[in-house]
N, C-alpha and C positions, 0 to 999 in steps of 0.2 A: 708256349713261351710268351711272356708279355712283351709288348713292343714299346712300352713307355720308358724303359730303362735301357740306355744304349752305352756301350763301351766306346767313349769318344776316342780313346787312344787307337782303336782298331776299326771303329765304325760298325761294331758288331752288337747285336742285341744281347742283353743280359737278363737273367732272372731277377732279382730284386734290387735289385740293387739294395813369450809376450815380450816383448821388446820394449824400447824406451817409451815412457808415458808421454802422450800428447793429448791432454784432456781437451775436449771440444769446448771452446769458450763461448760465452754469451756475446751477443752483439755482432754475430757474423752477418754478412750482407744477405738480404732477402733475394732469392734467385727467381728470375722470371723468364717467361718465354723469350722476351726481348734479349736476355743475355745469351740464350741459346742461338738465336738467329744471328747474333753478332759474333758468335764463336767461329774460329777457324775450322774448316772442314765440314760445316753443317749447312752450307748454303743450299745444297741440294735438298736437305731435309726440310729447311724452311720453306722451300718452294714447292714441296710435294703436297699432293692432295691430302686433306685431313680425313682419312678414311676410318681410323680406329675410334672405338667408342670412348665416350667421356664419362667420368664419374666425378662427383663433387670432390674437390681437392681437400684432403684432410688438413686439419690445423697443424701448423709446425710444432714439432715436439718441444716440450719445455726444456728438455735436455738434448742438445744436438747429438747425433750419433757419433760414436768414437770406436775405432777398431780395438784399441787397448781395453776399453771398458767391456766390449763384447768378449774379448778373450779372457777377461777376468771373471766372466760369468760362468759358473760351473754348468756344464751340460747345455750350453747355448745351442740354438737351432738355426739352420739356414734353410729357407724354403726353396727346395729343388724345383727350378723352373716355375716358381710361384705356387708349387703344390701340384705336381703333374699327375698325381693319382686322384686328386680331388676336383680339379677344374681344368678346362682347356688350357694347356700349358703356355705360360708366358703371355697370356692375355692380360689386359689392364684389369679385368675382373678378377683374375686369379691373384694378382699381387695385392689388390684391395682386400680380398678375403684372407690371404695369408697374413698380412699385417694386422688385420682385426683379430686374428686368432693368437697373435703374440709372437710370431716368428721373430727371432732376434736379428736376422739378416735376410736379404732376398737375393736369389741367384738368377742371373740372366745370361743366356747364350745368344750371340748375335750373328746375323748374316747381313749381307750388303747387296742392294739391288744394283742394276746396271747404271742407274742414274744417281748413285751415291747415297741412298737412304739406308741407314742402319736400322734393323728391327729384330725383334725377338724370334729366333728360329734356331733350334738345336742342330738341324741337319742342313746339308747343302741344297736339298730340294724341299718342296712342299708336299711331297708324295705321302709321307707317313701322317702328317698332321692335317692334310686337306684332301687326300685321296687323288691327287693328280698323278700323272705318269711322266717322269723325266722333266719336271718343272724346276729347273735350276734357278735359284734366286738371282745369281750373278748375271744371268742372261735376260732378266726381265725388269721392267720398271716398277717403281712402287705402286703406280696406279694399277698395274696388272696384279701385283701381289695382293693389294688391298681388296680386290674383287673376290678373294677367297676368304673362307672362315676356318678357324681352328676347330677340328672335330673333338668331341669328348670321348672318342673311342677308347683311349687309353686310361680313362678314369673309372672310378667305381660306379658312377652314375652316367651311363651312356645315353640317357634320355634328356639330359640337360641341354640347353641351347649351345649352338656353336658360337664362337666369339671371334671378333676381328683380331688380326695381328697388330701388335703394338710397336710403334716407332720408338727408337731410342730417345728422340726428343721428348716424346710423351712421357716415357718412363722417368727421364731425368727431371722433367718439370714436376712430376708428382713426388718422386722419392729421392732425388738427389739432395743431399744435405738433410734428409729426414730419416733415412735408414742406411745401415751399412749395406753396400751392394757388392756382391761377388760378380765380376764382369769377365766374360769369356768371349773372345773374338771368334772362337770355334773354327769354321772352315774358311774364314776370310783370309786372303793372301796377306803375308807379312808386310808387304809394301804399303798396305792400307792402315797398319797399326798407328802410325803418327796421326792419321785422321781421327781415329777413335780416341787417342790420348787428348787431342785438341778438344774434342767434344766433351770429355769428362772434366777437363780443366775449366770449362765455362761455369761450372758450379763451384762456389767458393769452398776452400778448405778441403779439397778432394782427398788429401792425404789422411783425413780423419774418417772418411766413409767409403773409400774405394779399396777393394781387395781384387787384385788381378788374378784370375783363375784360369787354369789350363791343365791339360795332361802333363805329367811329370817331365816328359821328354821335350816339351815345348818351352825351352828355357829362354827363347827370344822375348816372349811376353813377360817373363819374370825380370829380365834385364831392363825392359822398358819401364816396368813398375818401379824398380829400384831408382832409376833416374828421376822419376816423378815423386819419390818419397812415399809411394804406396806400398802396402803390404801385398804379399803374393801367396797363392795357394796352389801347389802342384799335387795332383792326385793320381793314383794308379790303382790297379787291381792286383790281387795276389798272382794271377796267372801272367800278368805282365812281368812280374819279378821272376817267375818261373822261366819264362821265355827268354829273358835278358838278365842274367845274374849280375851284370855290371850296371844296371840302370840306376840303382840308388847311388852307387859310388860316383857315377858320371853326372847325374842331374840333381840330386837332392840338395846339394849345397847352394843351388840358385834360388831356392824357395824359402820363404819365412815360415810357412805352414805346410804340412804334408797331409795327404789323404789316402786312406786305404778302405777297401770295401769291408763292410761290417761282417761279412761271412768269411773273411780270410782266416786261415789257421792262426792259432795263438802264437806260433813261432814266428810267423810273418809280422804279426802285430808287435811282438817284442823286438824284432829287428828294426822296424820303422820307428818305434818309440825310442829305441836306443840311440837314435840320432840327435835326441835332445831338443826337438822342435815340437810345438803343439801339433797333434794329429787329429784330423776330423774323420769320423766314420761316415761312409756313404754306401748306398743310398737307402735310407730307412723307410719301412712301410708299416712296422708294427711296434707296439710297446715292448715286446720281448726283445726286439732288435735294439731298442733304446737301452734297455737294461743291460744287454750284452756290451754295447758300446761303452757304457759307464764302467762296467766291470773290467773291461780291457784297459781302461785308462784314457779313453778318447777325451779330448778337450771339448769337443762339440760334435754335432751330428748334422748331416745334410739329409733333410727329410722330404719325401715326396708325398706321403699320406699324412698331412698335418692334422686332419680331422681325427684320425685314429691315434696318432702319437702324442700330440700336444696335450690333450686332456689328461694323459697319464703322467705328465711331468709332476714331480713333487716339489 
């Protein structure tokens, strides 16, 4: 069993895993680190040690990112954790490579340290990504987290270098207002969600580039997104629906976009598509899975092996 694809709704390992137009206009304010440090909820981030690697900032896109435009792009792709099968997941390096390959959007799952620093981490601990034992992010400072590196163990090339964890501040400075970002607070307690909202607000026109992402049952994050004018994506697995037959009826209405695993039975796909919302297939690792997602009628795909899948796009 691979360990790079995790059922976030259950914390279990898994095998493979359009609305009103708001065109992004020209002339939006240039966003800088100063804006982040001035933003509410990021004082701790600004004060934290700068441990993550730096890459040359890309030029701002000629056309600002826009969720509506993304949704109107047939077969658009979202880089799962920046390409978790290709590079150490959610590292600054991974997002750089994913963007260079042409991923339509970038996905980030966030954790929060004891001193209030938000950073890219899918799990509550560093155990899977750095080989620690019981290292809970919420119990440690950013300085402690930054002393570890993200292993390439879950990638196709396990000989590649380990990479530093990336702070939210760093990711927003690089990609906020430059790419559509799917943002998931993951295992962070709900009481800290306003802090994350404040951080995302510091980048202008967040309603054009933020998609709030979470498991289908986590409707509190969808509610927060609606208040901010953000789109939201709630995803599930076929077995979640098998275990809870009322899940769709109870939670799907809270989300603008829905997600279902690409390997789910056709009948489950027809059930979710029948709700009339765009549905994204997740988590793809092969061109054949992309072909299946298209045949099923998926609006887009969340892809972990971008190197394998993106060159096959027509």
